[in-house]
N, C-alpha and C positions, 0 to 999 in steps of 0.2 A: 466227409471221409468214407461214405458208403461205396463210392465208386471212384476210380476203377476197382475191380475186385480180383482177388487172388485166384489163380487158375491151377496152380500146381498142387499135386498131392503131397503128402508128408515126406515122401522120398524124393521130391524135386521133379518128378515126371509131369509133363504137360503135353497136351495135343497142340501142335503148332499150326500155323496158317497153311502149311503144306500138307496138313492132315496126318502127319507122322508124329510119333511119340519121341519127345526129346527130354533131356534132363537139364535143369538149371540149378546153380548153386546160390541162387537168390530167390526172393519171392517174385514169381512171374505173374504179372497182371494182364488182364484184358478188360474189355468193356470201356474203352476210351471214347467219349463223345467229343473228340478233339476240336471240332469246329466251335463247340461251346466253351471248352475249358482252356484253350491256349491263351485266352485273353486275360483271365484273372485267376483261375484255380491253380494252374501250374506255377505262375509267378509267386502265388501265396505259398505253395508247397516249397519252393526254393528257399523262402525265408523262414517258414514255420516248421516244415517237416522235410528237411533236406535228405534224410535217409530214405524216406518214402519216395521222394522225387528221384533219387538215384536208382531205386528199383524200377520206377516207371520208365526212366530213360533206358535202363538195361532191357526192359521188356519190349519197348518199341524197337530197339536195335535188333533184338532177337527175332521179332516179328518180321522185320525187313530182311534179315538174313534167311529166315525160314521160307518166307513167302515170295521174296524177290523184289518187293517194292514197298515204299512207305505206306503204312496204313493211314486211312483218313478217319475211319470210325470202326475200328475192329470190335467185333462182338463175339465173345467166347473164342472159337478157333476159326472164325471166318472173316474175310474182308466183306464189309457191307458197302463200302464206297459212299457212305451217306454224306450228304451236304457237299460242300465245294472247297476248293483251295488245297493247300498242302500244309495244314496246321501243325503236323509233326515237325516241320522245318522250324517254325517259330518256337516250339517247345525245346528243340535241340539248341537252337541258336541262343535263345534267352537264357537257358541254363548255363551254357558254356560262357557266355559273356558276363554272367553274374558270378562266375568263379567256380562253377562245377566242372573242373577240368580233369578230374581223376575218377577212376572207378567205373568208367563206361567207355565204350569204343567210339569216342567222338570223331575220330578220323573216318571210320566207316560211316558214321552219321552224316558228316559233312559231304562225303563222296556221294552217297545215295541221294541226299537232298539236292546236291548240284545236278545229278543226273535227272531228277524230276524237273528241274528248272531249265533243262537243256534239250530234252528229247522225249519221245513217247515211251512210257513205261507200262509194264503189264499191270493188270488188275486195277489198282487205285490210281491210274495215271491222270494227268490233268486233261480234262476234256477241252478240245479246241487249242491245244498247245501249239500245233503247227501254225495256225493263224496268229496266235499270240506272239510267236517268235518271228514270223515273217512279216506280218502286217503291223503288229504292235498292239492289237486288240483281238478279242474274240467276237466274230461277226454275229449280229443279232439275227440275220436271215439264215443262219446255219445252225445256231445253238440257242436253246432256251437259257435263261438266267445269265445271258452273256455279259451284262454289266458287272454282276457280282463275280463272275469268273475272272474277268480281267483285274478287277480291284483286289480280289483275294490273292491272285498270283503276284501282283505287284507288291502287296504287303509282305508276302512270303519271301519274295526276291530281295526286298529291302532288308529283312532280317538276315538272310543268307549273305547279303553284301557286307553287313557289319561284321559278321563272323569271318568272312573272307579277308576283310581288312585287318582283323585282329591277328590273323595268321599269315598275312602278306601273300594270299593266294592270287594267282594271276587272273582269276575269273572275276575279281572284285569290280573292275570297271564295267564289264558287260552287265553284271548284276545291278549295278547302280543305275544304268540306263534302263534296264527292264523294270526297275522299281518305279520309274517315272512314266510308265506307259498308261497309267490311269488317265493322263492328260487327254488321251484320245477320246474319252467319253464325255468330256466337257463340251456342252453346247452353249456357245455364247448367245445364241438366239433364245434358247429356252431357259438358260441359267440353271441347269441341272446336269447331273451325270446321266446320260441316257444312252439307249442302244445305238450302235453304229453298224451299218451293213458292210459287206465286203468291199463294195464300191466307194465307201467313204461317206455315203449319205446317212443322215440320222433317222431313227425311227422313234416315234413319240406317241404315247397313249392319249395325251391331251390333259391328263390329270396327275398332278404331282402327289396326290394322296391315295391314288388307286394302286393296289397291288397288281403287278403285271408280271408276265413271264420273262421280262428282261432282268428281274431281280430275284433274289432268294429271300423269302419271308420279309418283304419290306417294300417300300415305295421310293420315289425319287427324293423325298425329303430325308429318309433314313440314309440313303447312300450318297447324299450330297456331302456328308461329313466323313466319308469312309476312307480318309487318308490320315489317320491319327498319328502316324509316324512322321509326318512332314506337314505340319499345320502351316508353316510359313509359305510352303509351296502352294497350298490350297488358297491362302489369302492372295498370293500373287496371281494365280490363274483366275480365280473367281472375282477378285476385286482390285486387280492391278496394284496389289500391295497395300490397299487401304484397310488397315486392321479394324478401324472403327466401323466401317461398313460391314465387314465380316461379322463382328460381334453384334451389331444391330440385327443382322439377319438371323443370327443364332438365337438371340434373345427373343425375337418375334416368333420364331418357330415354336 
């Protein structure tokens, strides 16, 4: 509960991501390490501290309104663009789908999350999104951490697709397809998720345990399992539907 941390003064004033002074009628927070916290901390807050989570949602919305794009790792009154993906999307979608549908501007949240999944955005935009949208993957010969980028975007798009389905938004079908684009990084030859160049050829370091620049803070073994939202699809792609083979490899890891 030490972070995120309150940024507003006693009169509600805070410095926004546009460097201007604004006023909030709620506790305005910053210092969100969202790539770390979207997985476990925010789902915990929804259950255990819903009022705190509501203020965090309001704060992220206000940041997006002040700064013009979703923050990825806001620190005080600045975008740091730390780490990868669009983790604020998962925070928004998870909160809405778990019943937090009042008290924050979730329509604005959906719209700006969809914009991030559909086009280049300022400041904290998705690196390589043009290729992700046109090719289906972020090419390793053009961007470092390319595997992680594609897999993170796909996870975010899956979350947004579930949100879109719940409100019957027409973007849901496109988002479902984008959420499956992690498939492009599966190499049948190497049996791992590895880098893929723009021309469709794979790039491989030769060691599944070696940290390399196609991943963020990990190796091929870590990112082998990086589709937690669709385990059945992982089993189908990696083991042609053989669940026991999948479990055996997981156990041996």
